[in-house]
BAFILO-561706 format. One record per residue (C-alpha): y, z negated, x negated. Coordinates in steps of 0.5 Angstrom, whole numbers, plus 500, padded with zeros to 3 digits. Each point is the difference from the previous one (the first is absolute). Layout:
// residues N
YZX ...
//
This chain:
// residues 606
510484500 502496494 496499494 498493497 496498493 498494497 497497494 498494496 498501493 500497493 505505498 507501503 499503506 507504501 498506497 494500505 504499506 505505498 495506499 497498506 506501504 502506496 493503503 502497507 507502501 498506504 499494506 507498500 506501495 506496504 499494495 496498495 498493497 496495496 499493499 496496495 498493498 503499493 502494496 506498504 496501507 501505505 504506497 502507503 503506500 502505505 504507501 502505505 498505495 494503498 494497496 503503494 506496500 496494502 496501493 507500496 502494504 494496498 501502493 507498500 499493502 493499497 496499506 493497499 494496503 493500501 500500507 504504504 501505507 504506501 503504506 503507501 503500507 501505506 505496504 498498507 504493501 506500497 504505496 498503493 504495496 498495494 500494505 495503504 496502494 493497499 497496497 503494504 501493498 499493504 504494496 498503493 493498501 497506504 500507499 497506505 500507501 498503507 498507502 501501508 504497506 499493503 502501507 501492502 505499494 506498504 497494504 497498493 507501497 503495505 495495499 500500492 508500501 500494504 495497495 506501495 497506496 506505498 499507501 503505494 497507503 500503507 492502499 494497504 497499493 504494498 498497506 493500497 501497494 504494503 495499505 495500494 504495496 501495507 492499499 499500493 505495498 495495504 494501496 501505495 494505501 503507500 494503504 500495505 508501501 499507501 494500505 504495504 506505500 496506502 497496506 507500503 502508498 500506505 500506497 498504493 500498493 497500493 503495496 500496493 502493499 501496493 503493499 504498494 496493500 493503500 501507496 492500499 499502507 502506504 499501508 500507504 498502507 500506504 500502508 502507502 502502493 496502494 499495494 494500495 499496494 499502493 495496495 501500493 497496494 503493501 506503504 500503507 505504504 502502507 503506503 502505506 496506497 495501494 504504496 505494498 494497497 497505497 503499493 497493500 493500504 496505504 496494503 503499507 499496506 503503507 502494504 498500507 504499506 502493500 498498494 503495495 499500492 501495495 500503493 500496493 499502493 492500501 499500507 501504507 499496506 500504507 500496507 500503507 505499505 496494502 501497493 492501498 499502493 497508500 497504495 504506499 497507497 502502494 502507499 501504494 505505500 499507498 507502499 503500493 506497498 504506498 498504507 507498503 504503494 504506501 498504493 503506500 504500507 507498502 498496506 494498503 501504506 500506496 493498496 497498507 501507502 497503494 494496501 498503506 495505498 496494496 501495506 497505505 495502495 498493500 500499507 496505501 495499495 495496504 499506505 494504499 498507502 500497508 504496504 497493501 503495505 497495495 506501496 504495504 494495500 493499501 501498507 505506501 494505503 498496506 507498501 503507500 495502505 502495505 508501501 503505505 508499497 504499494 506495499 504501493 504494499 505500494 507500497 505504497 497506495 493497502 502502508 502507498 493501497 497497507 504505504 497506495 493497502 501500507 500508500 494500496 496495504 502503507 498507497 494499496 497494502 502501508 502492500 506498504 505497495 506496500 504498494 504493501 506497496 497494498 506496501 501502507 492500502 499492500 506499504 499505506 494499505 495505498 494502504 494498496 494505499 495496496 496507499 506502496 500500492 506497498 503503493 505496496 503503494 504497494 501501493 500492498 496498506 505494500 505503505 502495505 501504506 493504499 496493499 503497506 499506504 492500498 499493502 504502506 495505501 494496499 502495505 500505505 493501499 500506495 495499495 499507497 505500495 501504493 505499495 503505495 503497494 501500493 499493498 493498500 501492501 506501505 500496506 499506505 494502496 497493501 502500508 496507501 493502502 501506496 504502494 502506496 503499494 505505497 500500493 507502498 501495495 506495500 506503504 507497497 505504503 503498506 499507503 493501501 497506498 493500497 498495505 502505506 496506497 494496499 500497507 501507503 493501496 497494503 502502507 497507499 494497498 500495506 501506504 494504497 495494501 502499507 499508502 494500496 497494504 502503506 497506499 506504499 500502493 496506498 497501494 505506498 506496502 497494496 499504494 507503500 503493501 497498494 502506496 507499502 500493498 497501493 505505499 506495502 501497493 501507497 505502506 504494499 501502493 502507501 505497505 503495495 501506496 506502505 504494498 506504497 501504506 501494504 504497495 505506502 499498507 502493498 507502497 502503507 497494504 503494496 507502502 498500507 501494505 494502505 494504500 495502506 493501498 496505505 492501501 495502505 493497502 497496494 507502496 504496504 498493498 501503493 507502502 501492502 497498493 505505496 506497504 497493499 500501492 507503500 503494504 496495496 502502493 506505500 504496506 501507504 499499507 494505502 497501507 493504501 498504507 495504502 503507499 499502507 504494502 506503497 503503506 499493504 506497496 500500493 503507499 506497502 500497493 500507496 506502497 501503493 500493497 493498503 494502495 494501504 493499496 495504503 492499499 498507502 492501499 497507501 496498506 500501508 507497501 503504494 503505505 503495505 503496494 503506497 504501507 502493499 503501493 504506503 503495505 502496494 503507496 504502507 504494499 501500493 495495498 498500493 492500499 496498495 493502501 493498497 495506502 494503498 501506505 505506498 507497501 506504497 505496497 507502501 507497502 499493503 493500499 496498494 493501499 495496496 493504500 494495500 493502498 496502506 498494505 494497502 500500507 498493502 503497493 507503501 503494501 498497494 503506496 506500503 502493499 500501492 506505500 504495505 498494495 503504494 506502504 502493502 499497493 504506497 506499505 500492499 500502492 506504501 504495505 498494494 497496505 495495498 493504501 495494499 504495503 504503506 505495503 498495506 493502499 493497497 493503499 496495503 503498507 496493501 505497505 501502507 
//
């Protein structure tokens, strides 16, 4: 979850590191720090405040150097405090930053302590820098010392290391955590995310699993896990440096909510006048024809997208579908079905639990794999036989918004493609589905225009401690997503239930202090849902109803009228007002919307 960045140049790298950390802050913000090789050797500044504070701190002390590393932390081992903040030092000679978790840090710590190494932090990371130091002092070859150390580690890491006595070299490596290199003109860089490097270069190399890189001013050398030199592929990023700027918006979450019409249009751009299975890869038509079930694996918001897809896939494509929580799937005894299509969903493509689950599925014999992801060079994409790239653009806000809605579009397209391959998609139904998809960006724009009404709801919600979300059929997963959004950024305890389950327990929670947010589309289940709402009103519960049906407002029943729905795509449409409601509730509570407590954007640790 942490973010790392490094630079070697013929200019002061401190501003480069700080700008990189500002762009990586979404990955963790428990602490932040930079270290450089300066005129007096290694120097560092660390803080438990945000990057903006570190900028002022480095300015006050005049921190300068031509080689340096930086880190923004999401705490795993050790509390968020300055002594646990990265970069870590060893004997004033080496400095290291790390994203990941070292599982065997305790026996290594004991071994190093017995050798006389003193530990200043509670982190697993400090073990790494001391271990590298123990090898480095014997031969003063930084690359070799890092390679020797990595051979002893169990766990996940993306690291960067610099040495006070060798400022012309920087070494970095990855295993289980993302890392890429940036290529400049007589300067080179590394970072956790391409966004951190866009101000200085668009030429990047994505390190593969187990690779180590040695960077100098003029050369980048990459070695595989066996220590052999490899020739990496250089990519040119199409993102611009200002793509992650806020512009007119107050928060990234607000910006990303309002970017959804464009994100959806971009994701649908490759869809023509017919649904083509080849949207998912050249091999997709043959692979799709040979499956008898679907298994979806994901975490968090992406998991909710998978739950929606289960309804679509079973109804339209006639395929039995299971949806698995990635962190649970790999640790239980599941019954393998090699004829099932395994679909993994992730915004970043670097979610540790999802990656591990996919590897587990493949080890069970599942070779029919498809990844839905927003990052083209991610690990998830590279591990899958088929892929579908959502074109949401960079998503910085911790609470996912546009990534979720583009995932829903991808899953709906997958459903249609599988239905077509299986002879279950009529010409008329295909035409209707395509027409709805084309109308989708405009429909989302219309929903965004309802923001002022949701701001009024937020005023009432912000004073409550709890909330209950209800939906039926495909809107139940959307109720789950709405509850998650409210929890993530406003810290209001929220739960979601299928409305029909209300009488089986949750009704006990209902009183005048429990707001009930209801997704009530005008569909075949509306009358039953209306009865569920009456159960709430009979017990003095306060209803907040989103609906395109004729629902009357009254005492204890607030109604926001939505435009007419689109049948299959209602889940996507009802998502938008729930995102806006969570956002404006958090604003009124005064929480840090983009950086909610205890959370980070890209979950790269288990």
